[in-house]
C-alpha positions as CSV (number, residue, x, y, z in Angstrom):
1,M,145.4,141.4,181.9
2,K,142.7,139.0,181.0
3,A,143.4,136.9,177.9
4,F,141.2,134.5,176.0
5,K,141.3,131.7,173.6
6,K,138.3,132.1,171.3
7,L,136.3,135.1,170.2
8,Y,132.8,134.1,170.6
9,F,130.3,136.7,169.8
10,L,126.7,136.9,170.3
11,M,124.9,139.7,168.5
12,I,121.5,140.7,169.9
13,L,119.0,143.1,168.5
14,S,115.6,142.8,170.1
15,S,112.2,142.7,168.7
16,L,113.1,141.8,165.1
17,S,110.9,140.8,162.2
18,F,111.3,140.9,158.5
19,G,109.6,143.0,155.9
20,C,110.1,143.5,152.2
21,N,109.4,146.7,150.3
22,Q,106.2,147.5,152.3
23,Q,105.0,150.1,154.6
24,P,103.9,148.8,158.0
25,K,100.2,148.5,157.1
26,A,100.7,147.4,153.5
27,G,101.7,143.7,154.1
28,I,98.2,142.3,153.6
29,E,98.1,144.0,150.2
30,A,101.3,142.3,149.0
31,G,100.5,139.6,146.5
32,L,102.2,137.6,143.7
33,A,104.8,139.9,142.2
34,E,103.6,141.2,138.8
35,G,105.7,143.8,137.1
36,N,105.2,146.5,139.8
37,A,107.2,144.5,142.4
38,S,110.8,143.8,141.5
39,P,112.7,141.1,143.4
40,S,115.7,143.4,143.3
41,S,114.1,146.3,145.0
42,P,115.8,147.2,148.3
43,S,113.8,147.1,151.5
44,H,113.0,150.0,153.8
45,S,115.6,150.8,156.5
46,V,114.4,149.6,159.9
47,S,115.9,150.0,163.4
48,L,115.2,148.6,166.8
49,V,112.6,149.7,169.2
50,N,111.8,150.6,172.8
51,S,109.6,147.9,174.1
52,V,110.5,145.9,177.2
53,S,109.5,144.2,180.3
54,N,111.4,142.1,182.7
55,P,112.5,138.7,181.2
56,V,110.7,135.6,182.2
57,E,111.5,132.0,181.5
58,A,110.4,130.8,178.1
59,K,108.2,127.7,178.2
60,V,107.4,125.5,175.2
61,N,103.8,125.4,174.1
62,T,102.5,128.0,176.5
63,P,100.5,130.8,174.8
64,L,102.4,133.8,173.5
65,T,100.4,136.9,174.4
66,S,103.0,139.7,173.8
67,V,106.0,140.7,171.8
68,K,108.1,140.1,174.9
69,D,106.9,136.5,175.0
70,L,108.0,136.1,171.4
71,V,111.4,137.6,172.2
72,D,111.8,135.2,175.0
73,V,111.3,132.1,172.8
74,N,113.4,133.5,170.0
75,N,116.3,134.0,172.4
76,E,115.8,130.6,173.9
77,F,116.1,129.1,170.4
78,A,119.1,131.3,169.7
79,F,121.1,129.9,172.7
80,K,120.0,126.4,171.9
81,L,121.1,126.6,168.3
82,Y,124.4,128.1,169.3
83,H,125.1,125.3,171.7
84,N,124.5,122.8,168.9
85,L,127.1,124.6,166.8
86,E,129.7,125.4,169.4
87,S,131.7,122.2,168.8
88,K,132.7,123.7,165.4
89,E,136.4,124.8,165.5
90,G,137.4,128.4,164.9
91,N,134.9,131.2,164.4
92,I,131.1,131.1,164.6
93,F,128.8,133.8,163.4
94,L,125.1,133.6,162.6
95,S,121.8,135.3,162.9
96,P,119.6,133.1,165.0
97,Y,116.7,135.5,164.5
98,S,116.9,135.2,160.7
99,I,116.9,131.4,161.0
100,S,114.0,131.5,163.6
101,V,111.8,133.7,161.3
102,A,112.5,131.6,158.2
103,L,111.7,128.4,160.0
104,S,108.6,129.9,161.7
105,M,107.2,130.7,158.3
106,A,107.5,127.0,157.4
107,Y,106.1,126.2,160.8
108,V,102.9,128.0,160.0
109,G,102.2,125.2,157.5
110,A,103.5,122.3,159.6
111,R,100.9,119.8,160.9
112,N,100.8,116.8,163.3
113,A,104.1,115.2,164.4
114,T,106.1,117.6,162.2
115,R,104.5,120.6,164.0
116,E,105.1,119.0,167.4
117,Q,108.8,118.5,166.7
118,M,109.3,121.9,165.3
119,S,107.4,123.4,168.2
120,K,109.9,122.0,170.7
121,V,112.9,123.1,168.7
122,L,111.6,126.6,167.9
123,E,110.0,127.0,171.4
124,L,106.8,128.1,169.6
125,P,103.3,127.1,170.8
126,L,101.3,124.5,168.8
127,S,98.5,127.1,168.1
128,D,98.9,129.9,165.6
129,E,98.5,132.9,167.8
130,F,102.2,133.6,167.7
131,A,102.2,134.6,164.0
132,P,100.7,138.1,164.4
133,L,103.3,138.9,167.0
134,F,106.0,138.8,164.3
135,S,104.0,141.6,162.6
136,S,103.9,143.6,165.9
137,L,107.5,143.1,166.5
138,Q,108.3,144.5,163.0
139,E,106.1,147.5,163.6
140,Q,108.1,148.3,166.7
141,L,111.4,148.0,164.8
142,K,110.2,150.3,162.1
143,A,109.2,152.9,164.6
144,V,112.8,154.0,165.0
145,A,114.0,153.4,161.5
146,G,116.8,155.7,160.3
147,N,117.5,157.3,163.7
148,N,120.9,158.0,165.1
149,D,123.0,156.8,162.1
150,I,121.6,153.2,162.7
151,E,120.7,151.2,159.6
152,L,118.7,148.0,159.8
153,L,117.4,146.7,156.5
154,I,115.0,143.8,156.8
155,A,113.6,141.7,154.0
156,N,111.4,138.7,153.7
157,A,110.3,136.9,150.5
158,L,108.8,133.6,149.2
159,W,109.8,132.1,145.9
160,V,107.0,129.8,144.6
161,E,107.0,127.5,141.6
162,A,104.5,129.3,139.4
163,T,102.6,126.1,138.5
164,Y,102.3,124.9,142.1
165,P,99.2,126.0,144.1
166,L,99.7,127.0,147.7
167,S,97.0,127.4,150.3
168,E,95.3,130.8,150.3
169,S,95.3,130.9,154.1
170,F,99.1,130.2,154.2
171,L,99.8,132.9,151.6
172,A,97.6,135.3,153.6
173,S,99.5,134.6,156.8
174,M,102.8,135.2,155.0
175,K,101.6,138.6,153.7
176,K,99.9,139.7,156.9
177,N,102.1,138.4,159.6
178,Y,105.5,138.4,157.9
179,D,105.0,141.3,155.4
180,S,106.4,139.0,152.8
181,M,106.7,139.6,149.1
182,I,105.8,136.5,147.0
183,F,107.6,135.9,143.7
184,P,106.6,133.3,141.1
185,A,109.5,131.1,140.0
186,D,110.3,128.5,137.3
187,F,112.0,125.8,139.3
188,K,110.8,123.1,137.0
189,E,112.7,124.3,133.9
190,N,115.2,126.9,135.2
191,F,116.0,126.2,138.8
192,N,119.6,127.5,138.4
193,K,118.4,130.7,136.9
194,E,116.0,131.1,139.9
195,R,118.8,130.4,142.3
196,L,120.8,133.3,140.7
197,K,117.7,135.5,141.1
198,I,117.3,134.7,144.8
199,N,121.0,135.2,145.4
200,E,120.9,138.6,143.6
201,W,117.9,139.7,145.7
202,V,119.8,138.7,148.9
203,E,122.9,140.6,147.8
204,I,120.8,143.8,147.2
205,Q,119.0,143.5,150.6
206,T,122.4,143.0,152.4
207,K,124.3,145.7,150.4
208,D,126.5,143.1,148.8
209,R,127.6,141.6,152.1
210,I,125.9,138.3,151.6
211,K,126.8,136.7,148.2
212,E,125.9,133.2,146.9
213,L,123.6,132.4,149.8
214,I,122.2,129.3,148.0
215,P,125.1,127.3,146.5
216,S,124.9,125.3,143.3
217,G,123.2,121.9,143.9
218,V,120.8,123.0,146.6
219,L,117.9,123.6,144.2
220,N,116.6,121.2,141.6
221,E,113.6,120.7,139.2
222,L,111.4,119.5,142.1
223,T,112.0,122.6,144.3
224,R,108.6,124.1,144.9
225,L,109.1,126.8,147.6
226,V,112.0,128.8,149.0
227,L,111.4,131.0,152.0
228,T,114.1,133.7,152.4
229,N,115.0,136.3,155.0
230,A,117.8,138.9,154.9
231,I,119.1,141.4,157.4
232,Y,121.6,144.2,157.1
233,F,122.8,146.3,160.1
234,K,125.2,149.1,160.4
235,G,125.8,151.2,163.6
236,V,128.3,153.8,164.8
237,W,129.7,153.6,168.3
238,Q,128.4,156.2,170.7
239,T,132.0,156.8,171.6
240,Q,134.3,155.8,168.7
241,F,137.7,154.4,169.2
242,V,140.6,156.6,168.2
243,K,142.1,155.1,165.1
244,E,145.6,156.3,165.8
245,S,145.5,154.5,169.2
246,T,145.0,151.1,167.6
247,M,148.1,149.0,167.9
248,E,149.3,145.5,166.9
249,E,149.0,143.3,170.0
250,A,148.8,139.6,170.8
251,F,145.5,137.7,170.6
252,F,145.8,134.3,172.4
253,V,144.2,131.6,170.3
254,S,145.2,129.2,173.0
255,R,147.0,129.3,176.3
256,D,150.4,129.2,174.7
257,M,149.8,130.4,171.2
258,S,149.1,134.0,170.0
259,K,148.6,135.9,166.8
260,E,149.1,139.6,166.1
261,V,145.8,141.6,165.8
262,S,144.9,145.3,165.4
263,M,143.8,146.1,169.0
264,M,141.6,149.1,169.5
265,N,141.5,150.7,173.0
266,S,139.5,153.2,174.9
267,T,139.1,154.4,178.5
268,G,135.6,155.6,179.5
269,S,132.4,154.9,181.2
270,F,130.7,151.6,180.2
271,N,128.1,149.3,181.7
272,Y,130.2,146.5,183.2
273,F,129.9,143.3,185.2
274,E,132.3,140.6,186.3
275,D,132.4,137.4,188.4
276,N,134.9,134.6,188.9
277,D,134.3,133.2,185.5
278,M,134.0,136.2,183.1
279,Q,133.9,139.9,182.4
280,M,131.0,141.5,180.5
281,V,131.0,145.0,179.0
282,E,128.4,146.9,176.9
283,L,129.4,149.1,174.0
284,P,126.4,151.3,173.0
285,Y,125.9,152.5,169.4
286,K,124.9,156.0,168.7
287,G,121.4,156.8,170.1
288,N,121.6,154.0,172.7
289,D,118.9,151.9,171.0
290,L,121.5,149.2,170.2
291,S,124.7,148.0,171.8
292,M,127.2,145.3,171.6
293,I,127.8,143.1,174.6
294,V,131.2,141.4,174.9
295,V,131.6,138.5,177.3
296,L,135.2,137.6,178.1
297,P,136.4,134.5,180.0
298,Q,138.7,135.4,183.0
299,V,141.3,132.9,181.7
300,K,142.9,132.5,178.3
301,N,141.6,129.0,177.7
302,G,138.2,129.6,179.4
303,I,135.9,129.8,176.3
304,K,134.7,126.2,176.4
305,E,133.7,126.5,180.1
306,L,132.0,129.8,179.4
307,E,130.1,128.3,176.6
308,K,128.9,125.4,178.8
309,K,127.4,127.9,181.3
310,I,126.0,130.7,179.2
311,N,122.3,130.5,178.3
312,R,119.4,132.9,178.0
313,E,118.7,133.0,181.8
314,S,122.3,133.5,182.9
315,W,122.9,136.1,180.2
316,L,119.9,138.1,181.2
317,K,120.8,137.8,184.9
318,N,124.3,139.1,184.3
319,F,123.0,141.8,182.0
320,A,120.8,143.0,184.8
321,Q,123.7,143.3,187.1
322,M,125.8,145.5,184.9
323,K,126.7,148.9,186.3
324,N,128.1,152.0,184.7
325,Q,131.7,152.6,185.6
326,K,135.1,153.5,184.2
327,V,136.7,150.8,182.2
328,R,139.9,150.5,180.3
329,L,138.8,148.6,177.2
330,F,140.8,146.7,174.6
331,L,138.9,145.2,171.7
332,P,140.4,143.7,168.4
333,K,139.2,144.8,165.0
334,F,137.9,141.8,163.2
335,S,135.7,140.6,160.4
336,A,134.3,137.2,159.6
337,T,131.9,135.5,157.1
338,E,130.4,132.2,158.0
339,Q,128.1,129.8,156.1
340,F,126.0,126.9,157.4
341,R,123.9,124.1,156.1
342,L,121.6,123.5,159.0
343,K,119.6,120.4,158.0
344,N,121.5,117.9,160.1
345,T,121.9,120.3,163.1
346,L,118.1,121.0,163.2
347,A,117.3,117.4,162.7
348,N,119.6,116.5,165.7
349,M,117.9,119.2,167.7
350,G,114.6,117.3,167.4
351,M,112.8,118.3,164.2
352,S,113.9,115.4,162.1
353,D,110.5,114.6,160.4
354,A,110.6,118.0,158.6
355,F,113.5,116.7,156.5
356,T,112.2,113.2,155.6
357,M,109.3,111.4,153.9
358,N,107.4,111.7,157.2
359,A,107.1,115.5,156.8
360,D,103.6,117.0,157.0
361,F,103.4,120.6,155.6
362,S,99.9,120.2,154.5
363,G,99.1,123.6,155.8
364,I,101.2,125.0,153.0
365,D,99.6,123.3,150.0
366,G,96.9,120.9,151.3
367,T,99.0,117.8,150.7
368,K,101.9,116.0,152.4
369,D,104.1,116.2,149.3
370,L,106.6,118.8,150.6
371,F,109.6,118.4,152.9
372,I,112.5,120.7,153.8
373,A,115.4,119.7,151.6
374,E,117.9,122.2,153.2
375,V,118.2,125.3,155.4
376,V,121.1,127.5,154.3
377,H,122.4,130.4,156.3
378,K,125.2,132.9,155.7
379,A,126.4,135.8,157.9
380,F,128.9,138.6,157.8
381,I,130.4,140.9,160.6
382,D,132.9,143.7,160.6
383,V,134.0,145.5,163.8
384,N,136.2,148.6,163.6
385,E,137.0,151.9,165.3
386,K,133.9,153.6,163.9
387,G,131.3,150.9,164.6
388,S,130.0,147.6,163.3
389,E,128.4,146.3,160.2
390,A,126.6,142.9,160.0
391,A,124.5,141.1,157.5
392,A,122.8,137.7,157.3
393,A,120.4,135.7,155.2
394,T,118.5,132.4,155.5
395,A,116.8,130.2,152.9
396,V,114.5,127.3,153.7
397,V,114.3,125.2,150.6
398,M,111.2,123.0,150.2
399,Q,110.9,120.2,147.6
400,L,108.6,117.4,146.5
401,K,109.2,114.2,148.4
402,S,109.9,112.3,145.2
403,M,113.2,114.1,145.1
404,A,114.2,113.2,148.7
405,V,117.9,112.3,148.8
406,N,120.1,111.6,151.8
407,Q,122.3,114.8,152.3
408,P,125.9,114.5,153.7
409,P,125.9,115.4,157.0
410,V,138.8,150.7,186.1
411,P,139.0,147.3,185.6
412,V,141.0,146.4,182.5
413,F,139.0,144.7,179.9
414,R,141.6,143.4,177.4
415,A,140.0,141.3,174.7
416,D,143.2,139.6,173.5
417,H,141.7,136.1,173.6
418,P,138.4,134.5,172.5
419,F,135.3,136.2,174.0
420,I,131.6,136.4,173.6
421,F,129.9,139.5,172.3
422,M,126.5,140.7,171.5
423,I,124.7,143.5,169.7
424,V,121.7,144.3,171.9
425,H,118.6,146.4,171.8
426,G,118.5,147.7,175.4
427,H,114.8,147.0,175.9
428,T,113.6,143.7,174.4
429,K,117.0,142.1,174.0
430,N,115.9,139.8,171.0
431,I,118.9,138.0,169.7
432,L,119.7,138.9,166.1
433,F,123.3,137.6,165.5
434,M,125.3,135.1,167.5
435,G,128.7,133.8,167.0
436,R,132.3,133.0,168.1
437,F,135.6,134.3,166.8
438,A,138.5,132.1,167.6
439,K,140.9,132.6,164.8
440,P,142.0,136.1,163.6
């Protein structure tokens, strides 16, 4: 029996973009919300698509000419971000795609050194040709919306101080390339009321799974722009676990310490791969458009070594070597909610100017007055006998620099110790959620 120390899960849905209350070709028509566009309106259900080619190595600042190129750089950012968070004790769960999209919206307006730094972190080219690819990605996702009991709700919105003028070209890009709704806000006089509105909108988009995305104290009277993304996913296993077979078993949180968990089990045909370091199994959701990949260290205390080795290239290489075979599978039921403030992490990754007085987001408003005050992110995951449910949301909060303040920083596959897992679209393999579960 293989046992492991941390449950590290990486959820991947390929080709993801965010839309809000729009049909695929209506994004360019979306304008400042006025009566006929309510911020509490739920978005359309969207699922993942069939668009793939063989993976190639992502390279910073090379032109992106296809959706596949965009998926490559999104996934490169996903693994890079995860590695910058892996020192956190206990569980990790996040949506790197949600974070990537929210930051890329701000990146559209970044200029000079700020843009160069963000380019290296986000793996995006310095030119703007990447932006329309987000729209293409979203079109592919919507092509299979509502099929096979898969739900994927995707929403994107900007909340703009009503008295603060933004560049027409920036707003046009947000509407055309991100299918974004734009809501006027009164941050000057009622920033806390606006915070509650944004949080309510996120709750609706994520079916109440993400609450209080923006905590008290993040917004203030000099907030001028909040860029938000929200995702909700629910999928049913192609072959569900039998609930009566779930039993209480040990999950090893360390080599010598265990905790009782509800362990699901099933014997059947799965895509599977193993080497000296790990085992890897794919659990498809109904319809085979999406699946969860679980990566399990061969030894109980092997999660740290596995985290050191895993990256986009090694993951795709191992994924390509998976073969369908009979597997005796044991997987714990689990749920987790994680919240992050990513300002310090992203600054340490190399985009420090964006959070300081040196920030240049003149592509947003024609001035150098704005900086990113905080990036907040929250994610939820639940895995059970029937399937999986996940949700996440991200907010990039932009303020006037005069408010800048320093922020505080039959093989047997028995998942009874920490492991990596992923939800994957079998074609593009764009990472949607990433995380680690180490403490039941």
